[in-house]
N, C-alpha and C positions, 0 to 999 in steps of 0.2 A: 905476212904471217903473224907478226906479233900482235896485230889488232885482234885476230882470231884467238890468239893465246889469252889476251886480256878479256875478250868477250865470251868465249866458249871453250874452256880448257879441255872439255871432253872431246869435242869434235877435233880440236887442234891435236890432242894426243893421239887420236885414232889416225888422223892424216899423217902425222909425223912417224908413227909406228909403221904404217904401210910404206912410207917413203924410205925409211931406214931398212925395212925388209928387202925392198927392191935394190937398194944400194949394196946391202950385204950379199945379195944373190948375184951381184955383178951387173945388174941391169943399169943402163945409163939413166940417171934421174932426169925427170922433166922439170924439176925445180930443186933449189938448194935447200937442204934441211935448215930449220930454224935453230942453228947451233947455239946462239946465246940463251935461248929459252930452254933448249934441251939440256944444256949444261946446268942451268939454274934448277931445273926439275930434278936432275940426278943428284945434285948437292942437297936438295931439300928432302930427298928420300931418307938419307942417313940422319939428317938433323931432326926430321919428324919422328923417326923411330926412337932416337935418343930422348927426345922430349916426351914421348909416350912412356918409355921405360921409367924416366924420372917421375912422371906423374903417378904411375902405378905404385912405385916404391913409396912415394910420399903419402899416397892414399892408404897404403898398407900400414905405414907408421902411424898415421892419424888414427886409424881404427884400433890399432894395438894400444896406443896411448890412451884413448878414451876408455877402453876396457880396463886398462890398468888404473886409471885415475878414478873410475867409478865402477869398481868390480861388482857392487851390489845392484847396479842398475838392471832393470829388466831387459835393457837393450844390449847388455854386455855380450851375451852369446852371439847375437847378430853381428856386433862389431867384430868379434873374433872371426866369425865365418867370412865376413867381408874382407878382413885382413888376409885370410888364407886365399880368397879368390884373387885379390890384387897381387899377392906374392906369386901365385901360380901364373897369372897373366904375365908378370914381369919375367919370371924364370923361363917361360916358354919363348920369350922374344929376346932374351939376353944373349949377346954374343961377346966373346972375350975382348974384342976391340973396343967395347963400350966401357970396360972396367976403369980405365984411366980418366974417363969423362964423367964418372959418377962421383959427386962429392956427397958422400953419405952424411957427413956431419952437417952440411948445409941443408940437406933434405930433412934431417932430423930437427934442426932448429926451426925450419919452416913449419914442420908438423907440430912442434910444441907451441908455436905462436898461434896456431889455429884452434887450440883447445879452448873451449868456453870457460868463463870464470866460474860458472856454476852449472850444474845439471840437476834438474828436478829440485832446485833450491839448495843443493849441496855443493860445497867447494870440492875441487879435485883432491885426491890423495896425491902425495908427492910422486913425481916421475923422475927418472934419471936426467941429469943435466946434459949428459952426452949419450950418444946412441949406444945402447948396450949390445948391439948386434953388429957383426961384420957384414959386408955385402954378401959374402958366401952364405952366411947363416940366414940372412933375409931372403935369399933366393932359393934356399933349400926347401925340400918338400916337408920337412919337419915343422910342426906348428910352433 
């Protein structure tokens, strides 16, 4: 089974899902589920969702920072709109169990490091050294 898992995860997942349905229905399985790979996949579901949430939050912060650092840029409204989109995506997928796994200060530091040194030949205006928002504020529907 694990060769199929490595070579064609789509077919593997379809076969494993069908096998698990039969086991759950009480039918005797004709083969043993690929437990190690199933466990790995289940673990990766949570870590992938957490990674996505962190990415959306970081992208929201980057766009908010760019708009704050270069408010006169013609792109500032688009950056703010993008920040709202990323915040919305994050809020829709956030579940409370993620709260303790989100290091907002770290995400903010990462976001500030991605700011360019200049934009349209202009240096950035100063931005806060620490994140001015709480996680709840960043996830809120308020801009």
